[in-house]
C-alpha positions in Angstrom: -200.5 -50.3 -42.7 -201.4 -46.4 -42.6 -202.4 -45.8 -38.6 -201.0 -49.7 -37.9 -200.5 -49.1 -34.2 -204.1 -47.0 -33.9 -205.7 -50.1 -35.6 -204.5 -53.1 -33.1 -205.5 -50.6 -30.4 -208.8 -50.1 -31.6 -209.2 -53.9 -32.0 -208.2 -54.5 -28.4 -210.6 -51.6 -27.1 -213.5 -53.0 -28.9 -212.8 -56.6 -28.0 -212.1 -56.0 -24.0 -215.2 -53.5 -24.3 -217.8 -56.9 -25.9 -216.3 -59.1 -23.1 -217.4 -56.3 -20.5 -220.6 -55.5 -22.5 -221.3 -59.8 -22.4 -220.4 -59.7 -18.6 -222.8 -56.7 -17.4 -225.5 -58.2 -19.5 -225.1 -62.0 -17.5 -224.5 -60.2 -14.4 -227.7 -59.2 -13.2 -231.3 -61.2 -14.3 -232.8 -57.8 -13.4 -232.3 -55.2 -16.0 -232.0 -52.1 -13.6 -231.5 -48.8 -14.6 -228.1 -48.3 -14.1 -227.3 -51.5 -15.6 -229.0 -50.9 -18.9 -227.2 -47.3 -19.1 -223.8 -48.6 -18.3 -224.6 -50.9 -21.3 -225.9 -48.2 -23.9 -222.5 -46.1 -22.6 -220.1 -49.5 -23.7 -222.3 -49.9 -26.7 -221.7 -46.5 -27.7 -218.1 -46.6 -26.7 -217.6 -49.7 -29.2 -219.6 -48.7 -31.9 -217.3 -45.6 -31.9 -213.8 -47.8 -32.0 -215.6 -49.8 -34.6 -216.5 -46.9 -36.9 -212.7 -45.7 -36.8 -211.4 -49.1 -37.5 -213.5 -49.6 -40.6 -212.3 -46.2 -41.4 -208.5 -46.7 -40.7 -209.5 -49.9 -43.7 -211.3 -47.4 -45.9 -208.3 -45.0 -46.2 -205.8 -48.1 -46.7 -207.6 -49.8 -49.3 -209.8 -48.0 -50.8 -210.3 -44.3 -52.5 -213.3 -43.3 -50.4 -213.4 -40.4 -48.8 -212.8 -40.5 -45.2 -215.4 -38.3 -44.3 -218.3 -40.3 -45.2 -217.4 -42.9 -42.4 -217.2 -40.3 -40.0 -220.7 -39.3 -40.8 -221.8 -42.6 -39.2 -219.2 -42.5 -36.5 -221.1 -39.3 -34.8 -223.9 -41.7 -34.4 -222.8 -42.9 -31.3 -220.4 -40.1 -30.2 -223.2 -38.0 -29.8 -224.8 -39.9 -28.0 -222.1 -41.1 -25.8 -222.5 -38.4 -22.9 -226.4 -39.0 -22.5 -225.6 -42.6 -21.8 -223.1 -41.7 -19.1 -225.5 -38.9 -17.8 -227.7 -41.8 -17.5 -225.7 -43.7 -16.1 -225.0 -41.1 -12.9 -228.3 -40.3 -12.2 -229.3 -43.9 -12.0 -226.3 -44.2 -9.7 -227.2 -41.3 -7.6 -230.7 -42.5 -7.3 -230.8 -45.6 -6.1 -231.9 -47.3 -9.2 -235.3 -45.3 -8.1 -234.7 -42.5 -11.4 -237.8 -41.4 -13.2 -236.6 -40.8 -16.8 -239.0 -38.3 -17.0 -240.0 -36.4 -20.5 -237.5 -33.3 -19.9 -234.6 -35.8 -20.2 -235.9 -36.1 -24.1 -234.4 -32.4 -24.4 -231.1 -34.2 -23.8 -231.9 -35.5 -27.6 -232.5 -32.3 -29.2 -228.4 -31.2 -29.5 -227.1 -34.4 -30.8 -229.7 -35.1 -33.0 -229.1 -31.3 -34.8 -225.3 -33.0 -34.8 -226.2 -35.7 -37.0 -228.7 -33.3 -39.4 -225.5 -30.6 -39.5 -222.8 -33.4 -40.3 -225.0 -35.6 -42.5 -225.3 -31.8 -44.4 -222.0 -30.4 -43.8 -221.1 -30.4 -47.8 -223.6 -28.2 -48.0 -223.2 -26.2 -45.2 -219.8 -26.5 -43.9 -220.9 -25.7 -40.5 -218.9 -28.6 -39.1 -216.1 -29.0 -40.7 -215.1 -26.3 -43.1 -211.7 -29.0 -44.3 -211.6 -31.8 -42.7 -209.0 -34.6 -42.1 -208.2 -37.3 -39.9 -205.6 -35.0 -38.0 -206.6 -32.3 -36.0 -204.0 -29.7 -36.3 -205.2 -30.0 -40.1 -208.6 -30.0 -39.7 -211.0 -26.3 -39.9 -214.2 -26.4 -37.8 -217.1 -24.5 -38.5 -219.0 -22.5 -36.1 -221.5 -25.4 -35.3 -218.5 -27.5 -34.2 -218.1 -25.2 -31.0 -221.8 -25.5 -30.3 -221.1 -29.2 -30.3 -218.5 -29.5 -28.6 -219.9 -27.2 -25.4 -222.8 -29.0 -25.1 -221.1 -32.7 -25.1 -218.0 -31.7 -22.4 -221.0 -29.5 -20.6 -222.9 -33.1 -20.2 -219.7 -34.8 -19.3 -218.6 -32.8 -16.5 -222.1 -32.8 -15.1 -221.8 -36.8 -15.3 -219.0 -36.5 -13.6 -219.7 -34.0 -11.2 -223.1 -36.0 -10.3 -220.9 -38.8 -9.8 -218.5 -37.4 -7.2 -221.0 -35.8 -5.7 -222.5 -39.0 -5.1 -218.9 -40.5 -3.7 -218.3 -37.9 -1.2 -221.8 -38.6 -0.1 -221.4 -42.0 0.5 -217.7 -42.0 1.1 -216.0 -45.2 2.5 -215.2 -47.9 -1.2 -218.0 -46.9 -3.0 -216.3 -43.1 -3.0 -213.1 -45.3 -5.1 -215.9 -47.2 -7.5 -217.5 -43.7 -8.6 -213.9 -41.8 -8.6 -212.9 -44.6 -10.9 -215.7 -44.3 -13.0 -215.7 -40.2 -13.2 -211.6 -40.5 -14.2 -212.4 -43.1 -16.7 -214.8 -40.9 -18.2 -212.3 -37.9 -17.9 -209.1 -39.4 -19.3 -210.9 -39.0 -23.0 -212.4 -35.8 -22.7 -208.9 -34.5 -21.6 -206.9 -35.9 -24.5 -209.2 -34.6 -26.9 -209.8 -31.4 -25.8 -205.2 -30.9 -25.4 -205.6 -32.7 -29.0 -207.6 -29.9 -30.5 -206.0 -27.0 -28.0 -202.8 -28.1 -27.5 -201.2 -30.9 -29.5 -201.4 -32.2 -33.2 -202.7 -35.4 -33.1 -205.2 -37.7 -35.3 -208.5 -38.7 -35.0 -208.1 -42.4 -33.6 -206.0 -40.9 -30.2 -209.3 -40.1 -28.6 -211.0 -43.2 -28.8 -208.1 -44.8 -28.3 -207.9 -43.0 -25.0 -211.3 -44.7 -24.1 -209.0 -48.0 -23.5 -208.0 -46.4 -20.1 -211.6 -45.7 -19.8 -212.4 -49.5 -20.2 -209.6 -50.1 -17.8 -210.8 -48.1 -14.9 -214.6 -48.8 -15.4 -213.0 -53.3 -15.5 -211.4 -52.4 -11.8 -214.5 -50.4 -10.8 -217.1 -53.0 -11.7 -214.4 -56.5 -11.2 -213.0 -54.9 -7.8 -215.3 -52.4 -6.3 -218.7 -53.8 -7.5 -219.9 -50.5 -8.8 -223.2 -52.0 -10.3 -224.3 -53.3 -7.4 -226.5 -49.5 -5.5 -227.5 -51.8 -2.8 -224.7 -50.3 -0.8 -225.8 -46.9 -1.1 -229.1 -48.5 -0.1 -227.7 -49.7 2.5 -225.7 -46.3 3.5 -229.3 -44.5 3.4 -230.6 -46.9 5.9 -227.7 -47.3 8.3 -228.4 -43.2 8.5 -232.4 -43.8 9.5 -231.7 -46.4 12.3 -231.4 -45.8 15.8 -228.0 -47.9 16.3 -224.8 -45.6 16.1 -221.9 -47.0 14.1 -218.5 -46.0 13.2 -216.1 -47.5 11.1 -212.2 -47.5 11.7 -209.2 -48.5 9.5 -206.8 -50.9 10.4 -204.4 -47.6 12.4 -207.8 -46.8 14.4 -208.3 -43.9 12.3 -211.6 -43.3 11.2 -213.1 -43.7 7.9 -216.7 -43.8 7.8 -219.7 -42.7 10.7 -223.8 -42.4 10.4 -225.6 -39.6 10.9 -227.0 -41.0 14.2 -223.6 -41.1 15.6 -223.2 -37.5 14.4 -226.1 -36.6 16.4 -225.7 -38.2 19.5 -222.3 -36.9 19.9 -222.2 -33.8 18.1 -219.5 -34.3 15.7 -219.2 -33.4 12.2 -218.6 -36.8 10.2 -215.7 -34.6 7.9 -214.3 -33.1 11.1 -213.3 -36.7 12.5 -212.5 -39.0 9.0 -209.2 -39.4 9.8 -208.5 -39.0 13.4 -207.7 -41.8 15.9 -210.6 -43.0 17.7 -209.0 -43.1 21.1 -208.5 -39.6 20.6 -211.9 -38.5 20.7 -213.0 -36.7 24.0 -215.9 -38.7 24.8 -215.6 -39.1 28.3 -217.9 -35.6 28.3 -220.8 -37.4 27.0 -220.4 -41.1 27.9 -219.8 -43.7 30.1 -218.4 -46.9 29.1 -218.3 -49.4 32.1 -215.7 -51.5 30.5 -212.5 -49.4 29.6 -210.6 -51.6 27.2 -211.9 -50.6 24.2 -208.2 -50.0 23.0 -207.2 -54.0 23.8 -210.7 -54.9 22.1 -209.1 -52.7 18.9 -206.2 -54.8 18.5 -207.8 -58.5 19.5 -210.5 -57.7 16.5 -208.0 -57.4 14.0 -206.7 -61.1 14.5 -209.4 -63.0 16.3 -212.4 -62.0 14.4 -214.3 -62.5 17.7 -217.1 -59.8 18.4 -216.4 -58.2 21.7 -219.3 -55.9 23.6 -219.3 -53.4 26.1 -221.9 -51.5 28.1 -222.0 -47.8 27.8 -224.4 -44.9 28.3 -225.0 -41.3 28.1 -223.7 -39.3 31.5 -227.3 -37.7 31.2 -229.1 -41.3 31.0 -231.1 -40.4 27.8 -229.7 -43.5 26.0 -227.9 -46.7 26.9 -225.9 -48.1 24.2 -224.6 -52.0 23.8 -220.9 -51.5 22.0 -220.3 -54.4 19.7 -216.3 -54.2 18.6 -215.1 -55.9 15.5 -213.1 -56.7 12.6 -213.7 -56.2 8.9 -212.4 -59.0 7.0 -211.7 -60.0 3.7 -209.8 -63.0 2.2 -208.8 -63.3 6.2 -207.5 -60.1 6.2 -208.6 -57.3 8.2 -209.0 -54.4 6.3 -211.0 -52.3 9.3 -213.0 -52.1 12.3 -216.6 -51.7 13.1 -218.5 -50.3 16.2 -221.5 -50.4 16.6 -223.6 -48.9 19.2 -226.7 -50.3 19.7 -229.4 -48.2 21.2 -230.8 -50.2 24.3 -232.4 -47.4 26.0 -236.0 -49.3 25.0 -234.7 -52.6 26.2 -233.4 -51.0 29.8 -237.1 -49.0 30.1 -238.5 -52.1 29.3 -236.7 -54.0 31.8 -236.9 -51.2 34.4 -240.7 -51.1 34.3 -241.2 -54.7 34.4 -239.1 -55.1 37.2 -241.6 -52.3 39.6 -244.0 -54.5 38.2 -243.0 -57.7 39.2 -242.0 -56.2 42.8 -245.5 -54.9 42.9 -247.5 -58.1 42.2 -244.6 -59.4 44.4 -245.6 -57.5 47.3 -248.8 -58.8 46.4 -247.9 -62.2 46.8 -246.7 -61.4 50.4 -249.9 -59.5 51.4 -251.5 -62.1 49.9 -249.3 -65.0 52.5 -250.0 -63.1 54.8 -253.5 -62.8 54.7 -253.4 -66.7 54.2 -251.4 -67.0 57.5 -253.6 -64.4 59.8 -256.7 -66.1 58.6 -255.3 -69.3 60.5 -253.7 -67.6 63.3 -256.7 -67.5 65.1 -257.5 -71.3 64.3 -253.7 -72.2 65.7 -253.8 -69.7 69.0 -257.8 -70.6 69.1 -256.6 -74.5 71.2 -253.7 -73.4 73.5 -255.7 -70.4 74.6 -258.7 -72.0 75.6 -256.4 -74.6 77.2 -255.0 -72.0 78.9 -258.2 -70.9 80.2 -258.9 -74.1 80.8 -255.6 -74.4 82.9 -256.7 -70.7 85.2 -260.0 -72.5 85.8 -258.5 -75.6 87.2 -255.6 -73.5 88.7 -258.9 -71.4 90.5 -260.5 -74.5 91.8 -257.1 -75.8 93.3 -256.5 -72.4 95.3 -260.1 -72.1 96.6 -259.4 -75.6 97.9 -256.1 -75.3 99.4 -257.4 -72.0 100.6 -260.3 -73.7 102.8 -258.7 -76.4 104.0 -256.0 -74.3 105.9 -258.1 -74.4 108.9 -259.5 -78.2 108.1 -257.9 -80.1 110.4 -259.0 -83.2 108.8 -257.2 -82.3 105.8 -253.5 -83.3 106.2 -250.3 -82.9 105.0 -250.6 -85.4 102.6 -253.5 -83.7 100.9 -251.7 -80.4 100.8 -248.6 -82.1 99.0 -251.5 -83.3 96.2 -252.9 -80.0 95.8 -249.6 -78.2 95.1 -248.9 -81.3 92.6 -252.3 -80.7 90.6 -250.9 -77.3 90.6 -248.0 -77.9 89.5 -249.0 -79.9 86.6 -251.6 -77.1 85.7 -248.8 -74.7 85.2 -246.3 -77.4 83.7 -249.8 -77.5 80.9 -249.5 -73.5 80.8 -245.8 -73.2 80.1 -246.5 -75.7 77.1 -249.5 -73.6 75.6 -247.3 -70.9 76.0 -244.4 -72.2 74.4 -246.5 -73.0 71.6 -247.9 -69.7 71.4 -245.1 -68.0 71.3 -243.5 -70.3 68.4 -246.9 -69.4 66.5 -246.0 -65.7 67.1 -242.4 -65.9 66.4 -242.9 -67.7 63.2 -245.7 -65.6 61.9 -243.4 -62.4 63.1 -240.3 -63.8 60.6 -242.8 -64.2 58.0 -244.6 -60.7 58.0 -242.2 -58.7 59.7 -239.1 -59.6 57.6 -240.1 -60.3 54.3 -238.3 -57.9 52.5 -235.0 -58.9 54.7 -233.0 -60.9 52.0 -229.9 -60.8 54.5 -228.6 -64.5 54.1 -228.3 -66.1 57.4 -227.8 -69.7 58.9 -230.5 -71.7 59.9 -231.2 -75.4 60.8 -233.3 -78.2 59.1 -235.1 -78.4 62.0 -236.1 -74.5 62.2 -237.2 -75.0 59.1 -239.4 -77.7 59.7 -240.6 -76.0 62.7 -241.9 -73.1 60.9 -243.5 -74.6 58.2 -245.6 -77.1 60.6 -247.0 -74.5 62.6 -248.1 -71.9 59.9 -249.3 -75.0 57.6 -250.9 -76.5 60.2 -254.3 -74.9 60.0 -254.3 -75.1 56.1 -253.6 -79.3 56.3 -256.2 -79.4 59.1 -258.8 -77.5 57.3 -258.2 -79.3 54.0 -258.2 -83.0 55.8 -254.5 -83.5 54.4 -252.1 -85.5 56.6 -248.2 -83.7 55.8 -245.8 -86.3 56.6 -242.1 -85.4 56.8 -239.4 -87.8 56.1 -235.8 -86.9 57.5 -233.3 -88.1 55.7 -230.8 -86.2 56.5 -229.5 -84.6 60.4 -231.8 -82.3 61.4 -229.3 -79.9 62.7 -227.6 -79.4 59.3 -227.3 -76.0 58.1 -228.5 -74.2 55.4 -227.2 -70.8 54.0 -229.9 -68.3 52.8 -232.7 -66.4 54.4 -235.2 -68.5 56.1 -238.5 -66.9 55.7 -237.8 -67.1 52.0 -237.5 -70.8 52.2 -240.8 -70.9 54.4 -242.9 -69.4 52.1 -241.5 -71.3 48.8 -242.1 -74.5 50.6 -245.3 -73.7 52.4 -246.6 -72.5 48.6 -245.5 -75.9 47.3 -247.8 -77.5 49.9 -250.5 -75.2 49.3 -250.6 -76.4 45.6 -250.4 -79.8 46.9 -253.3 -78.8 49.2 -255.5 -77.6 46.6 -254.7 -80.2 43.8 -257.0 -83.1 45.5 -259.9 -80.5 44.7 -260.9 -80.5 48.4 -260.9 -84.7 48.6 -260.1 -85.5 52.3 -257.7 -87.8 53.4 -255.1 -86.9 51.3 -251.3 -87.5 51.9 -248.4 -84.9 51.1 -245.0 -86.0 51.4 -242.2 -83.6 52.8 -238.7 -85.7 52.1 -235.5 -84.1 52.5 -232.6 -85.7 51.6 -228.9 -84.9 50.7 -227.1 -85.9 47.4 -223.5 -84.6 46.9 -223.1 -81.5 48.3 -226.5 -80.4 48.3 -229.9 -80.5 50.4 -232.7 -81.2 48.2 -236.6 -80.9 49.4 -238.8 -83.3 47.8 -242.6 -82.0 48.3 -245.0 -84.9 46.6 -248.5 -85.1 46.0 -250.9 -87.7 45.0 -253.6 -84.9 43.3 -254.6 -84.5 40.0 -251.4 -83.1 38.2 -250.4 -80.4 36.3 -251.6 -80.0 32.6 -249.2 -79.9 29.9 -249.4 -77.1 28.1 -249.0 -75.4 32.3 -245.7 -77.3 32.4 -243.8 -76.0 29.6 -244.2 -72.6 31.3 -244.5 -73.0 34.7 -241.3 -71.5 35.8 -241.1 -69.0 32.8 -244.1 -66.9 32.9 -246.7 -66.3 35.7 -249.3 -69.0 35.2 -252.0 -70.7 37.2 -254.0 -73.7 37.3 -256.2 -71.6 39.9 -258.2 -70.3 37.6 -259.2 -66.9 39.4 -257.9 -68.1 43.1 -254.5 -68.1 41.3 -252.1 -65.3 41.0 -249.8 -67.4 38.9 -247.1 -65.7 40.8 -246.1 -68.3 43.5 -244.3 -70.6 41.5 -242.7 -67.9 39.4 -242.0 -66.4 42.7 -240.4 -69.5 44.4 -238.2 -70.7 41.3 -236.7 -66.6 41.2 -236.2 -67.6 45.1 -234.5 -70.7 44.6 -232.2 -69.2 41.9 -231.6 -65.8 43.0 -231.7 -66.0 46.7 -230.1 -69.7 47.4 -228.4 -70.1 44.3 -230.1 -73.0 43.7 -232.4 -75.2 41.5 -236.0 -76.1 41.5 -237.4 -78.5 39.1 -240.8 -81.0 39.2 -242.2 -84.1 37.3 -246.0 -84.3 37.0 -248.4 -86.6 35.5 -252.1 -86.3 35.0 -254.5 -87.7 37.7 -251.1 -89.7 39.3 -249.8 -86.5 41.0 -246.9 -83.6 41.1 -243.4 -84.0 42.4 -241.4 -80.6 42.9 -237.8 -80.8 44.2 -236.1 -77.7 45.7 -232.3 -77.9 45.4 -230.1 -75.9 47.7 -226.2 -75.9 48.2 -224.8 -76.9 52.0 -222.3 -74.1 52.5 -220.3 -74.0 56.1 -220.5 -71.1 58.5 -217.4 -69.6 57.1 -219.5 -68.5 53.6 -221.5 -65.9 55.8 -219.1 -63.1 56.0 
């Protein structure tokens, strides 16, 4: 058979194109513009090849003029560049292309070409002399108009794809380059056949076999028809987070626009350069300097490593995440993501300031409660001292008047002195009690913000608690029962003022759980479990509602209505966790009462440096 090699080549090309057409048709349930345009492109190519197959059969087995077949072949030929142009613009616009009416003008020249070809025997504007060999063909004037239009539209399509690939870079550029190269091969072959080499018309469609192969690689390996990476590229260029992509050798292959803006770096100037050679030191402070080690680790262990950083002017804060990019368990690159934590840092600073303000208010409220009880705590010893002074005054007057009384014996003088000593002893005890009150109150009031850890004993702790809570307990008609299961000289490391405030707050809450009912009982049990001191505050009051229990230590909640700040337990939990490295928990039942457990680690004196 004449042209047998071309005949077989054309058949193979058609088979591959049909398989590709079916694959693309089944690939997605959505008929996106780029899918439709690409299917039309394959349809035009396969129709062209089928027409040439028929022409070869006619040449070999009939006497029909092959020019007549060429009339039909030119129908898919003239629409092929339009289909490829639609692929290009659909791909470039992320499937959001609007096929405007102006695109309809693209069909004018192809329709004129079909008319000219079909009426060529009248005017010979397309072929003056036809042959399947381009060297023997004499073209008419209109053929060059058709060729300029066809090559021009092909060139525009290729330019759009290449521009889009450069814009999106990375793996996407490989997709576009393969598609563009696939479109360029038959154009180059055809152009060479008309200007340089003598070949027949079957070479051009056979060259589309290369096109099919290149397009197949782009579709099957690089997922050309999935335009979501383009959309994703545009999304990451609009987000606040920064990223940079490295190849396995640590060289930069891509970054987004926020990265360029923040560091004042142009992508085209850093592509291909080693990441570790970039001068970030002038603009950024990286708290962990081991990024170089992480770049090696992420290529094998598939972990994500995180370091904190900030711009030197502290206008932005980042959490830098470094991870490997894997394909089929092989590392193909490294992703360095700069997650913008600026707002989070600012919010945390604001929260800290607000918390400090509220904590200070709570301390002042506690101080106010202490001041309210000071008068009652001091009233009894002051009145007792006043009584003692009055008694001493009477004894002094009695002693003074007895000096010249002959009836007063030496024994009487000793009795008067004994009574004076008793009154003085009472005054000293009252004075010591007042001194303890003043010391306790001063420690809580003056040293409220002093978090310096010291050693203190259980005895010291209980002494302050009893002094400061005496009035509130007496006023509420509640009894505090203290049960010691440890040596009162057992030592705790921490700030005694903070712990006193925590325990006093728990006792105050326990008092209020009785709702003003007298004769309530609160148990304060101090025990040792393992290497911990456990302080239990137990009441038998109303209990804590279940909805409050769930968030008691995590939020500022209160069961006291407008009389509560909600800071007490929240602050108490924070104090025990942060200042004592301890823990705090509770159990509660409605109508039965609540038990709070404060767990503190025991440490020796050598633990304080």
